[in-house]
C-alpha positions as CSV (number, residue, x, y, z in Angstrom):
1,M,98.8,105.2,101.7
2,V,101.5,107.7,101.8
3,G,102.2,107.3,98.0
4,H,98.4,107.5,97.1
5,V,98.2,110.8,99.0
6,L,101.4,112.0,97.4
7,R,99.9,111.2,93.7
8,H,96.7,112.7,93.7
9,Q,95.3,116.3,94.9
10,G,93.1,117.2,97.8
11,I,92.3,117.7,101.5
12,T,94.5,115.0,102.4
13,S,97.8,116.3,100.4
14,V,96.9,119.9,102.0
15,V,96.9,118.7,105.3
16,L,100.3,116.3,104.6
17,E,102.0,119.4,103.1
18,G,100.7,122.1,105.4
19,A,102.5,124.2,108.0
20,V,101.9,124.4,111.6
21,E,101.2,127.7,113.4
22,G,103.0,128.9,116.3
23,K,106.3,129.2,118.4
24,N,109.0,126.8,118.2
25,C,110.2,124.8,121.4
26,R,113.1,125.3,123.2
27,G,115.9,122.0,122.6
28,R,116.1,119.7,119.6
29,Q,114.4,120.4,116.5
30,R,111.6,117.9,116.1
31,F,111.3,115.4,113.3
32,E,108.5,116.0,111.4
33,Y,106.4,113.2,110.0
34,I,106.8,113.8,106.1
35,Q,110.8,113.7,107.1
36,Q,110.5,110.4,108.7
37,I,109.0,109.2,105.7
38,A,111.5,110.7,103.3
39,E,114.3,109.1,105.6
40,D,112.3,105.8,105.2
41,V,111.9,105.4,101.6
42,G,115.2,106.6,101.0
43,C,115.0,110.4,99.6
44,Q,116.8,113.1,100.2
45,S,113.7,115.6,100.2
46,Y,110.1,116.2,99.9
47,S,110.2,117.1,96.3
48,E,112.4,114.1,95.6
49,M,109.9,111.6,97.4
50,K,107.3,113.2,95.5
51,R,108.5,112.6,92.2
52,L,109.2,109.1,93.6
53,A,105.5,108.6,94.7
54,Q,104.5,109.4,90.9
55,D,105.3,106.2,89.6
56,R,103.3,103.4,91.7
57,N,106.0,100.3,90.9
58,S,109.0,102.6,91.9
59,W,107.2,104.1,95.2
60,R,106.4,100.0,96.4
61,G,110.0,99.1,95.9
62,A,111.4,101.8,97.9
63,S,108.7,101.5,100.7
64,N,109.2,97.9,100.9
65,Q,113.0,98.5,101.0
66,S,112.7,100.7,104.1
67,K,114.7,99.9,107.3
68,R,111.8,100.6,109.7
69,L,108.8,98.3,110.3
70,T,105.3,99.7,110.9
């Protein structure tokens, strides 16, 4: 599903790419959802992940090889 959202423009991509306003809490920085997906598919950055998602077969291969089971 994330690959589909990354390939197309719409409200879901705006929500996925949006930033949350407010203060940061003390302590360790929280891992964002997008960062976790990028790590799972083996990408170093969001732009790399978005580029990978443009090719459906490459995205499918990367997401099937992820270490985490959902």
